SELUMLUM-920905 format. One line per field, with one value per residue (C-alpha): residue number from 1; y, z negated, x. Coordinates in nm, 4 decimals. Each point is the difference from the previous one (the first is absolute). Layout:
<recs>
k	(NUM:...)
Y	(Y:...)
Z	(Z:...)
X	(X:...)
</recs>
This chain:
<recs>
k	(1:2:3:4:5:6:7:8:9:10:11:12:13:14:15:16:17:18:19:20:21:22:23:24:25:26:27:28:29:30:31:32:33:34:35:36:37:38:39:40:41:42:43:44:45:46:47:48:49:50:51:52:53:54:55:56:57:58:59:60:61:62:63:64:65:66:67:68:69:70:71:72:73:74:75:76:77:78:79:80:81:82:83:84:85:86:87:88:89:90:91:92:93:94:95:96:97:98:99:100:101:102:103:104:105:106:107:108:109:110:111:112:113:114:115:116:117:118:119:120:121:122:123:124:125:126:127:128:129:130:131:132:133:134:135:136:137:138:139:140:141:142:143:144:145:146:147:148:149:150:151:152:153:154:155:156:157:158:159:160:161:162:163:164:165:166:167:168:169:170:171:172:173:174:175:176:177:178:179:180:181:182:183:184:185:186:187:188:189:190:191:192:193:194:195:196:197:198:199:200:201:202:203:204:205:206:207:208:209:210:211:212:213:214:215:216:217:218:219:220:221:222:223:224:225:226:227:228:229:230:231:232:233:234:235:236:237:238:239:240:241:242:243:244:245:246:247:248:249:250:251:252:253:254:255:256:257:258:259:260:261:262:263:264:265:266:267:268:269:270:271:272:273:274:275:276:277:278:279:280:281:282:283:284:285:286:287:288:289:290:291:292:293:294:295:296:297:298:299:300:301:302:303:304:305:306:307:308:309:310:311:312:313:314:315:316:317:318:319:320:321:322:323:324:325:326:327:328:329:330:331:332:333:334:335:336:337:338:339:340:341:342:343:344:345:346:347:348:349:350:351:352:353:354:355:356:357:358:359:360:361:362:363:364:365)
Y	(-5.6633:0.0222:-0.0539:-0.0733:0.2909:-0.1960:-0.1048:0.1423:0.2904:0.0846:0.3752:0.0885:0.2963:-0.0503:0.2585:-0.1267:-0.3477:-0.1282:0.1675:0.2948:0.2334:0.3214:-0.0005:0.4160:0.0363:-0.1638:0.0893:0.4262:-0.1254:-0.1318:0.2638:0.3220:0.1828:-0.0235:-0.2097:-0.1950:0.3823:0.1029:-0.3425:0.0277:0.3770:-0.0445:-0.3893:0.2678:0.2527:-0.3151:-0.0595:0.3575:0.0358:-0.3564:-0.1087:0.3744:0.2527:-0.2646:0.2345:-0.0324:-0.2368:-0.0507:-0.3561:-0.1920:-0.1658:0.3180:0.0450:-0.2319:0.2308:0.2989:-0.1056:-0.0539:0.3007:-0.0409:-0.3608:0.1654:0.2653:-0.1853:-0.2775:-0.2820:-0.1780:-0.2773:-0.2384:0.1254:-0.0008:-0.3960:-0.0889:0.1670:-0.1733:-0.3508:-0.0193:0.1368:-0.1927:-0.1289:-0.2270:-0.0314:-0.3280:-0.3132:0.2524:-0.1985:-0.3074:0.1823:0.0656:-0.3087:-0.1444:0.2708:-0.0432:-0.3887:0.0298:0.3835:0.2598:0.2484:0.3998:0.2245:0.3209:0.2576:0.3564:-0.0866:0.0532:-0.2493:-0.0563:-0.0806:-0.2567:-0.1681:-0.0877:-0.1417:-0.1865:-0.1461:-0.1184:-0.1069:-0.1945:0.1798:0.1416:0.3503:-0.0094:-0.0844:0.3979:0.2707:0.3256:0.3418:0.0413:0.1973:0.1023:0.2057:0.0719:0.1033:0.3153:0.2661:0.2270:0.3075:0.0898:0.3261:-0.1903:-0.2897:0.3332:0.0987:-0.3032:-0.0452:0.3524:-0.0958:-0.2915:0.1717:0.1946:-0.2975:-0.2137:0.2630:-0.0202:-0.1312:-0.3037:0.0210:-0.1847:-0.0646:0.0675:-0.2767:0.0858:0.2462:0.0783:0.3599:0.1546:0.2625:-0.3336:0.0133:0.1747:0.3173:-0.0832:-0.3031:0.1734:0.2136:-0.2961:-0.1115:0.3460:-0.0024:-0.3790:0.1509:0.2554:-0.1716:-0.2918:0.1732:0.3264:-0.0579:-0.3326:-0.0298:0.2769:-0.1657:-0.2826:-0.2766:0.1207:-0.2179:-0.3365:0.1911:0.0146:-0.3192:-0.2560:-0.1360:-0.2412:-0.2698:0.1249:0.0613:0.0146:-0.1752:-0.2829:0.0272:-0.0271:-0.2654:-0.2310:0.0964:-0.1182:-0.3231:-0.0686:0.0638:-0.2057:-0.2759:0.0167:0.0116:0.2149:0.1972:-0.2071:-0.2469:0.2311:-0.0673:0.3208:0.0267:0.3352:0.1809:0.3826:0.3467:-0.0990:-0.3379:0.1796:0.0669:-0.3556:-0.1076:0.2152:-0.1296:-0.3563:0.0126:0.1579:-0.2333:-0.3167:-0.1117:-0.0216:0.2579:-0.0972:0.2636:-0.1650:0.1603:0.3484:0.3021:0.2025:0.1198:-0.3614:-0.1264:0.2475:-0.1460:-0.3570:-0.2945:-0.2169:0.1618:-0.2953:0.0535:-0.1784:-0.1202:-0.2704:0.0504:-0.3544:0.1441:0.1555:-0.3680:-0.1506:0.3454:-0.1167:-0.3124:0.0157:0.2866:-0.2194:-0.3395:0.2072:0.2204:0.4000:-0.0560:-0.3492:0.1922:0.2982:-0.3168:-0.1787:0.3834:0.0108:-0.2734:-0.0033:-0.2051:-0.3134:-0.2540:0.1766:-0.0132:-0.3685:-0.0636:0.2161:-0.1465:0.1211:-0.1127:-0.1974:0.0336:0.3281:0.0082:-0.2416:0.2802:0.2582:-0.1637:-0.1214:0.3496:0.2415:-0.2427:0.1437:0.3721:-0.0335:0.3201:0.2077:0.0471:0.1446:0.1427:0.3771:0.1312:0.3470:-0.0958:-0.1395:0.2197:0.2889:-0.2757:-0.2212:0.3255:0.0976:-0.3699:-0.0609:0.2972:-0.0657:-0.3484:0.1465:0.1876:-0.3149:-0.2285:0.2980:0.2037:0.3190:0.2419:-0.1801:-0.1249:0.3285:0.1328:0.0341)
Z	(-4.4662:-0.0730:0.2869:0.0026:0.1330:0.2613:0.1368:0.2874:-0.0315:0.3389:-0.0276:0.3072:0.1274:0.0622:0.2983:0.2827:-0.0835:-0.1456:0.1080:0.3268:-0.1469:-0.1407:-0.2398:-0.0585:0.3045:0.1013:-0.3090:0.0642:0.3441:-0.0859:-0.2640:0.1429:0.2670:0.2414:-0.2855:0.2731:0.0802:-0.3452:-0.1309:0.2934:-0.0774:-0.4039:0.0728:0.2596:-0.2739:-0.2584:0.2109:0.0422:-0.4152:-0.0737:0.2849:0.1288:-0.2940:-0.2703:-0.2415:-0.3568:-0.1629:0.3259:0.1420:0.3386:-0.0323:-0.2209:0.3146:-0.1940:-0.2673:0.2315:0.2038:-0.3143:-0.0228:0.3253:-0.1041:-0.3043:0.2170:0.2658:-0.2863:-0.0081:-0.4088:-0.0681:0.0976:0.3339:0.0630:-0.1773:0.2536:0.3448:-0.1180:-0.0667:0.3453:0.1684:-0.0450:0.2879:-0.0613:0.1889:0.1554:-0.2088:-0.2914:-0.2445:0.1093:-0.0597:-0.3702:-0.0314:0.1034:-0.1697:-0.3014:-0.0325:-0.0745:-0.0975:-0.2694:0.2810:-0.0469:0.1978:-0.0465:0.1954:-0.0062:0.1213:-0.2514:-0.2633:0.1525:0.3108:-0.1509:-0.2128:0.3181:0.1871:-0.3010:-0.0092:0.3946:-0.0393:-0.3259:-0.1844:-0.3532:-0.0418:-0.3191:0.2151:0.1910:-0.0443:0.2018:-0.0479:-0.2866:0.1089:-0.2086:0.2070:-0.1787:-0.2860:0.2188:0.0268:0.2964:-0.0364:0.3509:0.0374:-0.0186:0.2699:0.2503:-0.0462:0.0793:0.3372:0.0476:-0.0587:0.1810:0.3344:-0.0225:-0.0260:0.2919:0.2013:-0.1605:0.2244:-0.1326:-0.0906:0.1785:-0.1529:0.3009:-0.0226:-0.2721:-0.1774:-0.3404:-0.0857:0.1022:0.2138:0.2006:0.1492:0.2376:-0.1133:0.0607:-0.2524:-0.2488:-0.0195:-0.0097:-0.2984:-0.1792:0.0587:-0.1253:-0.3189:-0.0972:0.0655:-0.2820:-0.2163:-0.0480:0.1450:-0.0808:-0.3637:-0.0946:0.0410:-0.2552:0.2589:0.0203:-0.3323:0.2362:0.1655:-0.3635:-0.1299:0.2935:0.0058:0.3253:0.0325:0.2121:0.0524:-0.3219:-0.1539:0.2154:-0.1557:-0.3767:0.1298:0.1182:-0.3160:-0.2136:0.2061:-0.0589:-0.3482:-0.0882:0.1335:-0.1865:0.3926:0.2711:0.2716:0.1706:-0.0323:0.1573:0.3834:0.0594:0.2941:0.1218:0.3133:-0.0394:-0.2031:-0.2801:-0.0484:0.0864:-0.3920:-0.0672:0.2904:-0.1027:-0.3784:0.1250:0.2941:-0.2853:-0.2671:0.2783:0.0753:0.3331:0.1257:0.3111:0.2222:0.1464:0.3163:-0.1782:0.1136:0.0653:-0.3760:-0.1147:0.2801:-0.0945:-0.3395:0.0009:0.0882:0.2377:0.2159:0.0948:0.2858:-0.0362:0.0940:-0.2708:-0.3369:-0.1105:0.1342:-0.3097:-0.2011:0.1976:-0.0885:-0.3361:-0.0535:0.1807:-0.2899:-0.2385:0.1014:0.1059:-0.0909:0.2020:0.2321:0.1264:0.0715:0.1810:0.2116:0.0460:0.1526:0.2068:0.1876:0.0047:0.2271:-0.0236:0.0490:-0.2985:-0.2429:0.0848:-0.1287:-0.2681:-0.3478:-0.1214:-0.1124:0.2178:0.0324:0.0119:0.2974:0.2108:-0.0472:0.0785:0.3385:0.0674:-0.0186:0.1197:0.2776:0.2912:-0.1115:-0.2480:-0.2245:0.0663:-0.3237:-0.0329:-0.1804:-0.0612:0.1246:0.0768:0.3589:0.0576:-0.2773:0.2364:0.2545:-0.3114:-0.1000:0.3108:0.1236:-0.3700:0.0114:0.3130:-0.1002:-0.3339:0.2217:0.2080:-0.2873:-0.2664:0.2849:0.1069:-0.2703:-0.2598:0.1293:0.0334:-0.3892:-0.1993)
X	(-3.1396:0.3982:0.2631:0.4060:0.1033:0.1141:-0.3835:-0.1525:-0.2787:-0.2109:-0.1334:-0.1818:-0.1772:-0.3760:-0.1386:0.2200:0.1685:-0.3171:-0.2910:-0.0665:-0.1895:0.1014:-0.2791:0.0333:0.0355:-0.3890:-0.1047:0.0324:-0.0916:-0.3437:-0.0892:0.1476:-0.1293:0.3373:0.1857:0.2273:0.1082:0.0371:0.1228:0.2933:0.1284:0.0028:0.1800:0.2936:-0.0140:0.0803:0.3033:0.1641:-0.0393:0.1544:0.2508:0.1370:-0.0833:0.0521:-0.1954:0.0056:-0.3172:-0.1331:0.0651:-0.0864:-0.3848:-0.1030:-0.3018:-0.2084:-0.0540:0.0210:-0.3121:-0.2311:-0.1364:-0.1310:-0.1150:-0.1737:-0.1998:-0.1164:-0.1641:0.2597:-0.0364:0.1461:-0.2868:0.0149:0.3555:0.0082:-0.3079:0.1777:0.3826:-0.1872:-0.1717:0.3390:0.2650:0.1635:0.3000:0.3118:0.0043:0.1282:0.0535:-0.2400:0.1797:0.3136:-0.1016:-0.0569:0.3012:0.1912:-0.1256:0.0626:0.3979:0.0016:-0.1527:-0.1671:-0.1488:-0.0955:0.1015:-0.2916:-0.0775:-0.3802:-0.2607:-0.0658:-0.3584:0.1604:0.2705:-0.3245:-0.1477:0.2864:0.1328:-0.3452:0.0065:0.3634:-0.0459:0.3053:0.0058:-0.0731:0.1956:0.3021:-0.0669:0.1374:-0.2089:-0.1823:-0.2759:-0.3240:-0.2369:-0.1769:-0.3197:0.1940:-0.0193:-0.2612:-0.0537:-0.2429:-0.2042:0.2143:0.3173:-0.1217:-0.1352:0.3770:0.1413:-0.1889:0.1686:0.2920:-0.0327:-0.1463:0.3220:0.2155:-0.0335:0.0784:0.3612:0.2247:0.1393:0.3852:0.2257:0.3705:0.3137:0.2577:0.2595:-0.2432:0.1367:-0.2084:-0.2995:0.1915:0.0499:-0.3259:-0.1288:-0.1604:-0.3956:0.0803:0.1623:-0.3091:-0.2423:0.2102:-0.0241:-0.3473:-0.0470:0.2353:-0.2761:-0.2584:0.0686:0.2055:-0.1574:-0.3964:-0.0873:0.2167:-0.2067:-0.3551:-0.1135:0.0625:0.4032:0.0192:0.0282:0.2282:0.2509:-0.1502:-0.0408:0.3823:0.0240:0.2738:0.2211:0.3663:0.1558:-0.3484:0.0884:0.3375:-0.0731:-0.2568:0.2798:0.2765:-0.3618:-0.0528:0.3766:0.0262:-0.3772:0.1362:0.4092:0.1380:0.1660:0.0004:0.2383:-0.3519:-0.2156:-0.1269:-0.1992:-0.2522:-0.1051:-0.0773:-0.0318:0.1647:-0.1510:0.2528:0.2796:0.1111:-0.0470:0.1705:0.3028:-0.0395:-0.0464:0.3032:0.2459:-0.0853:0.1206:-0.3623:-0.1019:-0.2576:-0.1836:-0.2561:-0.2899:-0.1443:0.1456:0.0435:0.2927:0.0564:-0.0030:0.1934:0.2277:0.0302:-0.0375:0.2669:-0.2491:-0.2492:-0.2836:-0.2595:-0.2606:-0.4106:0.0379:0.1307:0.1042:0.3207:0.0088:-0.0287:0.2921:0.2345:-0.1358:0.1127:0.3119:0.0704:-0.1368:0.1791:0.3766:0.2448:-0.0820:0.2392:-0.1096:-0.3073:0.2137:0.1308:-0.3400:-0.1422:0.3225:-0.0938:-0.3604:-0.1751:-0.2302:0.2417:0.2309:-0.3483:-0.0376:0.3880:-0.0802:-0.0764:-0.3054:-0.3381:-0.1450:-0.3390:0.0759:0.2251:-0.2125:-0.3088:0.2274:0.1525:-0.3263:-0.1569:0.2495:0.2049:-0.1776:0.0130:0.3345:0.0125:0.3135:0.2327:0.3253:0.2320:0.0299:0.3488:0.1108:0.0963:-0.4015:-0.2171:-0.1518:-0.0961:-0.1548:-0.1878:-0.1314:-0.1506:-0.1110:-0.1695:-0.1641:-0.0742:-0.1651:-0.2585:-0.0812:-0.0611:-0.1953:-0.0962:0.1339:-0.1907:0.1305:0.3246:0.1045:-0.0048:0.2786)
</recs>
């Protein structure tokens, strides 16, 4: 489909704005002993490398390749990942309706760090075309592992679950800004991933699997714009985590609309709009407003965000009626992110995120 530069395009992350899952966390918890601790450690390590060190050739979301040797060592296959993912998709309430509404008036895409097995299962559930999805391609069956390597990885796992997960102090700009214990944790994890695991045959996964996070999301957004012969100004991008930061920057600087949906501090920091909602239909309301009007008018709607303003605003009537029916008793919080309210919104959105998705998933980057 060819679009004129003025026609609007909807692009959303998946986990957070559409589903409550963190599929990679859940897979690791399911297949690997103490997998929740292991994944949390690797995810926090990912945050340090991507947001503090800004390490060359590393991007937010590479957690999804770092955990693969452990999944492989404990028997995960393409089929078992598919089976587990298919049985455990947990949608944000209203997500299927939201996507149906938006697809009626805008070309719609999902750009997700999630593995393709999970994304295929989700697309089947919500009737979304997989051809409009950019996600992490994974063929774990391609890689072989010996009993000796599996035993080595088990020993490494036993060590790793005892390592403290590094936390990033406010304003940290380098590894030296972290507590000494957490600096040592990062250095030990460097040894594990850059030396020990990389030398094994399964280390090929660390080199060959390319998670769609960070700059890969930016590239996906730009490819969508180019394919549809449009412009960044026409994009509404919805995200919720550190993997969306680069895409947020690209779209915001290009004049598009950036929305954090139940985002963590990384997402709120880079988005123009923060949404705190238990129901995803609010995203369709913002998308409809963006599709119909100039961005400045959408911003004016958000400044006066309340049920009476929604009633007056010229929106898709069935969508408006559905939204007001769903959300009148618990009206979602939608605010413009400013220098003055950013810290407060980061705190409130992070806490709300945990209440919606659970403490373990909600605290991940």
